[in-house]
N, C-alpha and C positions, 0 to 999 in steps of 0.2 A: 293381271298386272300388279306388281308389288307396290307397296306404299314407299314414296320417296324418302330417302334418308334426310332427317331434319338437319338444319344447319346448326353448327356449334355457336355458342355465344361469342361475340367478338373478343378476341384475346385481351384487348385493352380494358374490357369490363369484368374480366375474371377477378375474383376476390381472393385474397390470402389472409388467413388468421395469423396474427403475430401475438405471441405471449409477451407481455410487457414486464414480466418478472425476470430480473437479471440474476442468474445464479452465480455466486462468487467462486473464484479459484480457490482450491484447497491449498493449505499451507502446512509446512512442518509446524508443529506445536513447539512453544518455547517453555521449557521447564522453569526458566528463571522467572517468568511472569508469575507462576504459582509459588515459587520459593520466596520471591520478594514479598508477596501478599502474606505469607505465612510467617516470615521471620524479620521483615524490616522494622526498624525503630529509628526515631530521630533523637540524637543525643549529642550535646556539645560538651558534656561533662564526663560521663562514664559510658562504658560500652555494656549494654545489657548482656546477659548470658545466652539469650535466645535470639541473637541477630546474626545474619550473614553480612549485613552491610551497615556500616557506620555512616549515617546520612547527616550531612552538615548543611546548615543554612544560615547565612548571616544577613544583617540589615544592609539593604542596597545602598543606603546613604553613606555607609562607612567607606565605600570605595575600595574594599579589599580586592586585590587581583590574585594574591597568593595567601596562604595560611600556613600556620605551624601547629603541629601536634607533638606532644612531649611523651617521653618514655624514660623509665629509669630501670637500670638492672638490679638484680638482687645482690646482696652481699655475698662474697665468696672468698674473702681473705682468710688466711690461716690464723687461728686464735692463739693467744698467748696462754700458755699452760705451765703450771707449776708455781711453787712458792717463791722462786728465785727470779722469775721473769716479770718485768714491769710492762705496763701497757703504753706508757707515755712514749710518743714518737713512732708507735706502730699502728696508729689509727688508719682504717681503710677509708679512702675518699669515694664519694658517691660518683657513679658514672651514668650520665644522661646521654640520650640520643634524641633526635628530632626527625620529623617527617614534614616535608614541604607538600602542601596540597594546592591544587590548581582547578580552575574551571574554564571553559571556553564556550563560544557560541556553537549552536547547531540549528539547522532549519531544513524544512522541506515544504514545497508548495505545489498546488495544482491550478490549472486554468480551466475555465468554463465559459460558455456563453451565458449572458445576462438577460438578453431579450433577442427577439428577431426569429427568423425562420429556422435557423440552426438550433436555437434555444427550444423552440416548439418541438423539433424532431426529438431531441434529447429528453425534454421534459416528460414525454409520453412514457419513457422507461424509467422514470424516477431518478434521472441523472441531474442532480442539483447540488446546491451547496451543503445541504444536509447530508447527503451521501458522501460528499468530498470530505466533510469534517470527520465523519466516522472512519473513513479510510485512512485519513491522516492520523487519527488516534491509534489505529492498528499499526500503521507503519512506524510510528514513534515507539510503540511498545516493543516491536521487533528490533529497532534500532538500539534501544536500551539493552536488550538482551545480547546484542552483538558487542556493545561497549563493556559489558560485564565479562564476556569470554576473553575480549581483547586484553582487558586489565589483568585477569587471572593468569593469562599466558604470557603477556608481553608488557606488563607493568602499567601501561597507560592506555586509556581508550584513544581511539584514532584521532578524535577532534583535538586532543591535547598536543598532537604532533604538528598542528597548524599555528600560524602566527596569531597572537603575539608570543605565545610560549615556545612553540617550535621544539618540543621535548623529543628526545630520542628514545624509542622503545627498547627495552632490554628484556631477555627471557627471565621468567620467574626463577628465583634461586633454588627452588626445590623441584627436582625432577625425579620420578621413580619409574624406571622402564622395565617392563616385563622381560624375563629371560636374561637378566643381567644381575650378577651378584651385587650385594650392597657395597662391596668394596670397589666395584667397577662402575658405579653409577657416576654420572657426569659431575666433575668438580667445578664448583662455581668460580667464576672470575668476573670481575667488573669490566674487563676488556671483552666486548661483545664477540669479536671474532674468535678469541680463545675459547670462550664458553660455547659458542656455536660449534667449534670443532670438537669440543668435549662431548657435547650432546650427540652430534653426528656419529662420532666414533662408537658411543654406546649403542646407538640405534642400529648401526651396521652390525655390531657384535651380537646383538639380540637375535638378528635374522627375522625372516617373515613367515616362518613356520607356525604350526598350531601351538607349539610351546610358547610362543610370544604372544598369545592371545589371553584374554582375561579368564581366570579360573580361581577356584578356591585357594590353591596354594599362594597365588598372588595376594589374595585378599588377607590371608593369614600373615604373610610377610609384610603387607602394607600396614596391618594392625601393629606389628613390631616396629616398623618405621615410624609410625605415629608417636610411639613411646619414646624411641630414641632421639627424634627430632623435637620432642616436647611440644607437639602441636596442641593448641588450646582447643578444648572441646566446647560443644553447644549444649544447651538444655533443651531437650525435646520431650514433651509430654510429661514433665516432672523428673526426667531421667537426666543426670548430669553426664558430662564427658561423652557426648555423643558426636558423630561425624556424618556428613553427607557426601556421598560419592556419585557424581553424575557419570552414568554408563552410556556410552554411544549405542545407538540402536543396533548397529552391526555387531556389537560385543554381547548383546543380550542373549543371542543365540547360544554362545559358548557356555554361559553360566546356567542356562536353563535347559539345555539339551539333555534328554533322558539317555542318549547314547554315550555320554561322557561320564566316567566315574567320578570325575572331579567337578561335576556341575553343581549348581545350587538346587537342582530339581527336587531332591529329597527334602529340602527346607522350605519349599514353596508354601507348604501348608501353615508355615509360621506366619505368613501374611494374613491368612484367614483367621488366625488367632489374635491378631492385633486388634486394638480398640477401634471402634467406629470413627473416633476422633482422628486417630492416626492415619486411617485409610482415607478419610475425607481430606486431610491436610496434605496427603502425598498421593494424588491421583495417578502419578506415574511410578509408584513404588513397585520395584521388582522383588525386594526382600531385604532382610537385615542379617548381616554377618557380624557376630559379636555386637559391637557398638557402632558398626558402619551401616548406615542406611543407604541402600542402592536405589537410585531414581533414574529413569530412562531419560536421556537427552537426545531428542531427535535432530537438533541443530548443532550438534557436537563439531568442533573444529577438526581438521586433519593436518598433518605435517608432511611436507615433501623434502627429502634430502637430495641434493645434487652435488656431484663431485665424487671422484674415486679416491681422492687424497686431500689433505688440508691445503688450502683453505676450503672448507665446505661451505655450502649455502643451505639453509633451512628456510622453507617458505611456508608460513602459516596460511591456512585456507579456511574460510568462514562462509557461513550462510548469511547473505546480506538481507536486508528487509524484502519482504515478499518471497517469490520463488526465484530469486537471484542467487542460485547456489554456486558459489565459487570454490567448493571443495574439490579435492583431487581423490580419486578412488582406484588408482592403479594398485597393482599387487604390492609395490614396494612403499606405498604411502602408509601413514600411521594414524590411528585413531587416538583422540585426546579426550580425557575426562579430568575432572577436578575433585580431589579430596578437600573438603572445606570444614574448618572448625568455626571458632568464634570470630566473626567480623573480619574475614580476609580482605574485604573491599572498603574503601572510603569513597563515598559518592557525594561530592560537593554540588548539590543541586541548587544553585544560586537563584535562578529565575525559572519558575515552572512555565510549562508551555502556554504560550498565549498566541492568539490568532490575529493576523493583520491582512488587510485587503489592499489590492491595487487594481487599477483599471486601465482601459485603453479605448480609444474611439467612442467617446461619450458613454463609456461604461458598458459598451456591447460585449467586450471581453473583460472578464474579471478574474483576478487571481486571488486564491486564498492560501496563505502561508501559516505554517506552525513554527514558532521560534522559541528558543530556550537557551539557557546557559547552564552548563553542567560539566563536570569532570569526574571520571571514574578511574581509580587507580588502586593497585595492590597496596595493602598496608605494610609499608616497610619503614622502619626507623633506622637511621644511620648516624655515624660520627660526622663531625665537620670535614674530616679528611677520610673519604670512603676507602675501604680496602676489601679484599677478597673475603675476609672474615668478619666484617663489621655490620653487614646487613642483618637486621633483626626482623625476621619474617617467620613467624611460627604459627600460621593460621591456615596455610594451604599448601598442597602438593599437587603438582602436575603429574598425571598418571598417563602413560603412553603404552599402547598395544599395537601389535601388528594387525593388518587387515588379513582376513583369510576367507576362503571360499565358503559360501553359505548355500546349503542345498536342503531340499525338502525330502 
């Protein structure tokens, strides 16, 4: 006779091991987090040569809701020449321009249990206010990167479009689209729809083929465009007149592919020859072309053109905080990068992030919010009566390329 089969343990008594370490979701890195650390300066008087952002902060007690920054043009009048010409009555008048700056509120909050059985459940996994505070900090850093990209592309960060300012966004006045001749680049207009039509027309003319993607020909032409547009350069590592170009991850393939004769692959060793300081300051460095430093941007915006004839619509698409990716990646969408010189952005960071608490039901539920007051905008000076030729913005160019198939 065989031994009887033992009985199994009661199912209600079976034990399960739970690992209480929570692994966090992977995110797109934000190149602007590192660029701000490398280049930011606070200045209310002058703009240092090595800054991407002019950060403004005023005393809260003054109650300023808007601010003014001044600008003066260089002299350009015709001189009086010869012994028989007098100067009296032919003096040149000085020409000033101004920029109005703004800030507005922003916030985000989370809710957690503060005690009770649900609190005990979460506490075992380290879900507490300490974790919430760190996650809020990460969220805000990603939000600021979004604000920077919005300002570079559309003049104002999104929070400035809300009350009480309710500002209208407008495209950057300098676009440089691949596979379009310099004479056919979109002409700027202070009328948004007119300028949108001009941009869309140029994008459609550029096409979506391989010739409309990033390559060394574009970089050389961009270098010439910098000169013709008189874009002010940065100081990087003791080198003056330098520029930073954010390169969408999808365009990286085209400039580093060994299969393309016009790639940057032959110059990749130049990165290895850079100083340890340069490589440490630019962890996303792809290479340097002349005086243009190429850094990868994983959270790059995209543009979607709608319509077959004017009036066109162009929709900007961004990565929101977290993995809320609102970008469009269809074949006809376009990738966006930014050529940046000296301080293209003004960041009025009036009130730094501070935390506030709220509660409910005898504090069993508790909320923690991060609040601040800030406004980011493109550095543009203008006349009291704006016109198509009056915008003074010589610090940034929006670079646009077609998306193309990537294969290995």
